[in-house]
NUTIVO-62869 format. One record per residue: x, y, z of N, C-alpha, C in turn; residue number from 1. Coordinates in pm, 1 decimal, decimal comma, always signed. Atoms other than C-alpha are relative to their C-alpha. Layout:
        nX        nY        nZ       caX       caY       caZ        cX        cY        cZ  num
         X         Y         Z         X         Y         Z         X         Y         Z  NUM
...
This chain:
        nX        nY        nZ       caX       caY       caZ        cX        cY        cZ  num
     -91,6      -4,4    -112,1    +988,6    -440,9    -621,9     +54,9    +141,0     +19,7    1
     -49,6    -137,0     -12,1   +1101,5     -85,7    -699,0     -92,4     +85,3     +86,3    2
     +94,3     -75,0     -82,3    +784,2     +45,5    -534,2     +26,3     -25,4    +148,0    3
     -29,6     +34,4    -138,4    +871,2    -138,6    -213,4    +129,4     +67,7     +45,2    4
    -128,6     -62,2     -34,7   +1231,7     -15,1    -216,9     -16,4    +151,1     +14,5    5
     +26,4    -142,8     -10,8   +1109,7    +340,3    -279,2     -74,5     +32,4    +129,3    6
     +78,3     -24,4    -121,5    +863,3    +310,0     +10,1     +84,9     -10,1    +126,2    7
     -81,1     +14,3    -121,5   +1130,7    +199,1    +257,4    +127,2     +83,4      -3,2    8
    -119,0     -85,7      +4,2   +1401,4    +440,5    +140,4     -40,4    +146,8      -9,0    9
     +26,6    -142,5     +17,5   +1291,8    +775,4      -1,5    -129,1     +45,4     +67,1   10
    +127,9     -37,4     -60,7    +934,4    +771,3    +138,2     -19,0     -61,6    +138,4   11
     +11,3     +66,9    -130,5   +1010,9    +611,2    +476,8     -79,4     +84,2     +98,8   12
     +69,2     -87,6     -94,6    +889,0    +913,0    +678,9     -99,9     +92,5     -69,5   13
     +86,9     -88,6     +76,4    +665,0   +1065,8    +410,7    -145,0     -44,3     +11,9   14
    +142,8     +29,6      -4,9    +294,8   +1076,7    +486,9     -80,0    +100,4     -80,9   15
     +68,7     -98,1     +83,7    +214,3   +1364,5    +251,3      -1,6     -49,4    -143,8   16
     +11,7     +40,9    +139,1    +100,7   +1316,2    -104,1     -89,6    -121,4     -15,0   17
     +87,7    +111,8     +34,2     -58,6   +1013,4    -264,9     +83,3    -119,1     -44,3   18
     -60,8    +124,6     +48,6     +29,1    +650,4    -338,5    -101,9     -74,1     -83,9   19
     +90,4     +72,8     +88,9    -117,5    +445,3    -619,0     -31,4    -138,1     +57,4   20
     +32,4    +137,0     -40,8    -278,7    +103,6    -583,9    +118,9     -92,0     -16,4   21
    -114,5     +86,6     +25,0     +31,5     -55,6    -731,7    +103,4     +12,8    +111,2   22
     -93,2     -20,8    -110,6    +255,6     +99,0    -467,4     -51,8     -65,8    +127,6   23
     +59,8     +58,0    -120,4     +16,0      -5,6    -191,5      +5,2    -153,0      -4,5   24
      -0,6    +144,9     +11,6     -17,6    -361,8    -322,9    +140,4     -57,4     +10,6   25
    -137,6     +49,2      -9,5    +358,1    -403,1    -363,6     +48,0      +3,4    +144,3   26
     -39,6      -8,6    -140,7    +412,0    -286,8      -5,9     -67,5    -109,8     +80,6   27
     +72,6    +103,1     -73,7    +143,6    -521,3    +125,3     +54,8    -138,7     -33,4   28
     -44,2    +134,0     +40,0    +261,9    -822,3     -76,2    +143,2     -29,8     +44,3   29
    -139,1     +24,2     -41,5    +633,8    -781,8      -5,6      +8,6     -10,9    +151,5   30
      +0,3      +8,7    -145,9    +571,5    -715,6    +363,8     -58,7    -133,0     +46,3   31
     +60,2    +128,2     -35,1    +341,1   -1017,0    +384,5     +95,1    -114,9     -31,9   32
     -94,5    +105,5     +36,8    +596,9   -1232,1    +201,2    +116,1      -9,5     +97,1   33
    -109,9      +1,0     -96,4    +879,4   -1127,2    +433,1     -44,9     -53,5    +135,7   34
     +51,8     +50,0    -127,3    +664,5   -1190,7    +739,2     -29,4    -149,3      -5,9   35
     +30,4    +142,2     +15,9    +554,1   -1528,6    +604,9    +127,8     -84,1      +2,6   36
    -126,5     +74,0      +2,7    +909,4   -1642,9    +531,0     +64,9      +0,1    +137,4   37
     -60,3      -4,2    -133,1   +1032,2   -1525,3    +870,2     -79,8     -82,8    +100,5   38
     +80,4     +84,0     -90,1    +739,8   -1696,5   +1045,5     +28,5    -148,1     -23,1   39
     -34,3    +139,7     +29,6    +818,3   -2023,9    +867,4    +136,8     -33,7     +58,0   40
    -132,8     +23,7     -57,0   +1184,4   -1991,1    +965,0      -3,6      -7,8    +150,8   41
     +13,3      +2,5    -145,6   +1090,9   -1915,6   +1323,4     -68,9    -128,1     +46,4   42
     +69,5    +123,2     -35,9    +849,5   -2209,3   +1332,7     +92,2    -120,6     -11,0   43
     -92,0    +112,5     +18,2   +1109,6   -2449,1   +1195,4    +109,5      -0,5    +105,9   44
    -103,9      -6,9    -102,9   +1368,2   -2325,3   +1444,5     -54,9     -35,3    +137,5   45
     +60,4     +27,2    -130,2   +1125,2   -2362,3   +1736,2     -61,9    -138,5     +10,5   46
     +71,1    +127,3      -0,8    +997,4   -2707,5   +1642,5     +80,3    -113,8     +62,3   47
     -82,1    +105,6     -58,8   +1268,9   -2898,5   +1828,6      -5,0      +3,1    +151,1   48
      -8,2      +4,0    -145,5   +1379,7   -2943,4   +2185,7     +47,4    +134,5     +54,3   49
     -38,8    -124,9     -65,1   +1503,3   -2681,2   +2432,6    +127,1     +57,9     -60,4   50
    -123,4     -51,8     +59,1   +1845,6   -2654,5   +2264,7     -26,7     +76,1    -129,5   51
     +30,3     -71,6    +123,8   +1697,9   -2557,2   +1929,6     -84,3    +124,2     +27,2   52
     +77,2    -119,0     -36,2   +1457,6   -2315,3   +2101,0     +94,7    +113,2     +37,9   53
     -99,3    -102,0     -34,7   +1759,7   -2132,3   +2242,7     +72,2     +49,5    -125,1   54
     -68,7     -37,2    +123,6   +1924,7   -2134,7   +1900,8     -88,9     +85,9     -90,5   55
     +89,8     -77,3     +84,9   +1614,4   -1977,0   +1744,8     -15,9    +144,2     +46,3   56
     +12,1    -137,4     -48,4   +1643,9   -1659,4   +1951,2     +52,8    +102,8     -99,8   57
     -42,9     -99,4    +101,1   +1852,5   -1480,0   +1683,0    -100,3     +15,8    -113,8   58
     +99,9      -8,5    +107,9   +1590,9   -1565,6   +1418,9    -119,9     +80,3     +46,9   59
    +114,6     -74,3     -52,9   +1310,8   -1438,2   +1639,9     +33,3    +147,9     +18,2   60
     -41,0    -139,4     -14,8   +1507,9   -1120,2   +1710,1      +1,2     +71,1    -135,0   61
      -1,2     -58,8    +134,4   +1557,9   -1057,5   +1337,5    -142,8     +25,2     -48,0   62
    +140,9     -17,3     +36,8   +1183,5   -1108,6   +1279,3     -58,7    +120,7     +72,8   63
     +50,6    -112,0     -79,2   +1104,7    -861,4   +1557,0     +52,1    +132,8     -53,2   64
     -59,4    -123,9     +51,5   +1345,0    -596,0   +1424,4     -56,0     +32,0    -138,9   65
     +56,7     -23,5    +133,6   +1217,4    -641,8   +1066,8    -143,3     +50,1      +9,9   66
    +137,9     -44,9     -18,4    +860,0    -600,5   +1187,9      -3,7    +144,9     +45,9   67
      -5,2    -139,1     -45,3    +949,1    -279,8   +1371,3     +44,3     +93,0    -111,8   68
     -49,2     -81,6    +110,5   +1135,7    -150,5   +1067,3    -107,7     +22,4    -105,5   69
     +99,4      -8,9    +107,7    +845,2    -219,0    +828,6    -132,5     +63,0     +42,5   70
    +129,4     -53,4     -43,0    +560,6     -86,9   +1043,9     -15,4    +148,2     -37,6   71
      +8,3    -143,3     +33,4    +645,4    +279,4    +973,8     -29,7     +20,8    -148,3   72
     +35,7     -24,2    +141,2    +656,7    +266,0    +591,5    -134,1     -61,1     -38,3   73
    +131,3     +58,5     +29,4    +352,3     +37,1    +586,9    -111,4     +94,6     +41,6   74
    +100,4     -95,6     -47,7    +155,0    +287,0    +791,0      -6,0    +122,6     -89,9   75
      -1,4    -120,3     +82,3    +266,6    +581,4    +579,2     -49,1     -26,4    -141,9   76
     +56,5     +34,5    +130,8    +185,7    +402,4    +251,5    -152,2      -8,3     +11,1   77
    +145,4      +6,0     -20,6    -162,5    +334,5    +393,7     -59,2    +139,9      +8,3   78
     +48,8    -138,0     -10,1    -202,6    +702,3    +480,5      +0,2     +66,3    -137,7   79
      -4,6     -59,2    +133,8     -89,3    +809,6    +132,8    -103,6     -62,8     -92,3   80
    +103,8     +65,3     +81,0    -327,4    +554,4     -20,6    -137,1     +57,5     +34,3   81
    +124,9     -68,5     -37,3    -613,5    +709,7    +178,6      -8,6    +134,9     -69,6   82
      -1,7    -128,5     +69,9    -508,0   +1042,9     +32,2     -33,2     -17,1    -147,4   83
     +26,9     +21,9    +141,7    -528,1    +891,8    -316,1    -148,6     -13,7     -28,0   84
    +145,5     +10,4     +17,7    -897,3    +811,7    -267,8     -71,4    +117,5     +66,3   85
     +49,9    -127,3     -51,3    -941,0   +1162,3    -120,0     -60,6      -9,7    +140,1   86
     +36,2      +7,3    -141,8    -976,0   +1067,0    +248,2    +122,1     +35,1     +82,9   87
    -109,4     -28,3     -91,7    -767,3   +1182,5    +540,0     +51,9    -130,7     +59,7   88
     -59,0    +118,0     -62,2    -528,7    +929,0    +692,3     -51,5     -24,3    +140,6   89
     +54,1     +15,8    -134,8    -690,7    +991,2   +1031,1    -118,8     -96,0      +2,3   90
    +113,8     +92,1      +5,0    -988,3    +784,4    +914,8     +40,6    -144,1     +26,2   91
     -45,3    +136,2     -29,8    -774,4    +472,8    +957,6     -16,8     -34,7    +147,0   92
     +13,9     +22,8    -144,0    -817,6    +516,3   +1334,2    -144,3     -23,6     +43,6   93
    +141,0     +15,1     -35,3   -1198,7    +501,2   +1324,3     -41,1    -146,7     -16,7   94
     +42,8    +140,2     +12,5   -1329,2    +150,9   +1402,8    -113,2     -14,4    -100,8   95
     +96,8     +39,2    +101,9   -1540,1     -11,8   +1130,4     +10,1     +83,5    -126,9   96
     -17,2     -80,2    +120,0   -1485,4    +282,1    +891,4    +128,7     -38,9     -70,2   97
    -126,4     +37,4     +62,2   -1131,5    +159,5    +837,5     -14,6    -125,7     -86,1   98
     +25,9    +112,9     +89,9   -1272,0    -163,0    +685,9     -47,7     +49,5    -136,2   99
     +43,8     -62,9    +124,2   -1446,8     +52,3    +426,5    +120,0     +56,8     -75,4  100
    -119,8     -54,9     +63,0   -1117,9    +231,1    +360,5     +90,5    -109,9     -53,3  101
     -82,4    +111,1     +45,7    -938,6    -101,6    +331,3     -48,8     -50,4    -135,5  102
     +56,0     +41,8    +129,2   -1173,2    -206,0     +49,7     +35,0    +103,7    -107,1  103
     -35,6    -104,5     +96,0   -1114,8    +130,4    -118,3    +147,3      -7,2     -37,3  104
    -143,7      +0,7     +26,7    -737,2    +103,4     -82,8     +40,5    -119,1     -84,4  105
     -36,4    +119,4     +75,9    -728,2    -247,1    -225,3     -48,8      +5,0    -144,4  106
     +63,7     +22,9    +129,0    -960,5    -215,3    -522,0     -36,8    +124,2     -80,8  107
     +55,4    -115,3     +70,6   -1076,9    +136,8    -611,9    +111,8     +89,0     -52,7  108
     -94,1     -92,8     +60,9    -887,3    +362,8    -847,8      -7,9    +132,0     +73,9  109
      -3,5    -128,4     -68,8    -778,4    +686,1    -682,7     -59,7    +110,3     -85,4  110
     +53,9    -115,3     +70,1    -899,4   +1028,7    -781,2     +85,3     +31,4    -122,0  111
     -72,2     -34,0    +123,0    -805,0   +1105,8   -1140,8     +33,8    +147,9      +4,9  112
     -45,2    -138,2      -6,9    -600,5   +1422,8   -1153,2     +30,2     +39,8    +143,7  113
     -33,3     -51,0    -133,1    -521,1   +1642,2    -856,4    -121,8      -6,2     +91,5  114
    +105,0      -9,0    -100,5    -721,3   +1622,1    -535,9     +53,7     +82,6    +116,1  115
     -40,5     -81,0    -114,5    -690,3   +1778,2    -189,2    +139,9     -32,7     +50,6  116
    -125,5     +46,8     -56,9    -370,0   +1583,4    -119,0    +115,4      -2,2     -98,8  117
    -110,1      -7,8     +95,1    -165,8   +1631,6    -434,6     -38,4     -47,4    -138,7  118
     +17,4     +43,1    +137,6    -118,6   +1526,8    -792,7     -23,6    -150,6      -8,1  119
     +25,8    +141,1     +26,1    -218,0   +1192,5    -941,8    +133,0     -77,1      -1,7  120
    -127,7     +71,3      -5,4     +56,1    +936,9    -858,3     +30,9     -82,5    -124,2  121
     -29,0     +75,9    +121,3     +17,9    +760,0   -1194,2     +78,2     +82,8    -100,2  122
     -78,6     -90,9     +83,7    +178,3   +1064,9   -1360,9     -34,2      -9,0    -147,5  123
     +41,3      +1,2    +139,6     -19,7   +1028,7   -1679,4    -113,7    +100,2     -16,9  124
    +102,5    -102,8     +17,4    -243,6   +1296,0   -1828,1    -141,9     -55,1      -6,3  125
    +134,6     +54,0     +14,8    -534,3   +1059,6   -1884,0     -45,4     -80,9    +120,9  126
     +40,9     +68,2    -121,4    -539,5    +902,9   -1535,0      +9,5    -150,3      -6,6  127
     -18,6    +143,5      +8,2    -445,8    +553,7   -1650,0    +147,2     -31,4     +18,5  128
    -140,3     +37,9     -11,9    -126,4    +357,9   -1604,7     +65,1     -13,1    -136,0  129
     -52,6      +5,8    +135,4     -86,6    +350,3   -1983,3      +3,1    +141,0     -57,4  130
      -4,4    -138,4     +47,9     +40,6    +690,5   -2102,0     -41,4     +16,2    -145,0  131
     +37,7      -9,4    +140,2     -43,7    +606,5   -2464,8    -150,4      -6,6     -21,3  132
    +144,4     +11,9     +12,6    -412,3    +549,2   -2396,2     -62,3    +138,8      -9,9  133
     +70,6    -126,9     +10,6    -650,0    +823,6   -2493,7    -127,3     -10,4     +81,0  134
    +122,4      +1,3     -79,1    -929,3    +918,4   -2264,0    -103,2     +86,4     -68,7  135
    +110,2     -75,5     +57,6   -1260,2   +1028,4   -2401,7    -101,2     +23,5    +109,8  136
     +98,9     -25,1    -104,9   -1511,9   +1196,8   -2177,5    -126,7     -80,7     -24,6  137
    +121,8     +79,7      +9,1   -1809,8    +977,3   -2105,7    -114,6     +83,2     +52,6  138
    +116,7     -75,0     -39,1   -2143,2   +1152,1   -2097,0    -114,6     -99,0     +19,3  139
    +109,4     +95,0     -20,0   -2404,7    +935,1   -1931,9    -131,3     +54,0     -56,8  140
    +129,2     -32,7     +56,9   -2740,0    +933,0   -2102,4      +8,0    +114,1    -100,9  141
     -17,8    -105,0    +100,0   -2611,5   +1146,8   -2384,8    -111,9      -6,8    -103,3  142
    +107,3      -6,8    +100,4   -2872,4   +1262,2   -2628,5     +57,2     -39,1    -135,6  143
     -42,9     +35,2    +135,1   -2851,1   +1117,3   -2975,7     -18,5    +120,3     -90,0  144
     +13,1    -117,8     +89,3   -2791,1   +1373,4   -3248,1    -124,6     -10,7     -87,7  145
    +120,9      -7,6     +82,3   -3103,0   +1482,1   -3435,5     +41,3     +42,1    -139,6  146
     -29,2     -34,4    +140,1   -3087,3   +1491,8   -3814,8    -102,5     +94,5     -54,8  147
């Protein structure tokens, strides 16, 4: 939840830098949860006669304002997540390519270490979320030592 609060307070207008998968997922899940709860409330308020439909106008207005408030940090977290996988945020505007970026943003680990858009958002020297883990370089097809 701290990632969501950080995204809507200190990083509200920030599109520079990088965001980790955890930050992106927390923003997506909390935003989806808030929208789902407000949609259920709006549906329940609108499911009656004309008098209850008039009474549901404040609920619908709150849903509308919340949606407008959350669209900016959601967009900027998406842009920073694109930066984490070393793509420009402008690629989100390209049809069909943005589906590819969506898969990357949801599942693929960002660039380990610094890239064109800033430092690694995990803030660990080994590129993992566990600062105690040790990373060993992996050499594919390494030759076996000769005796």
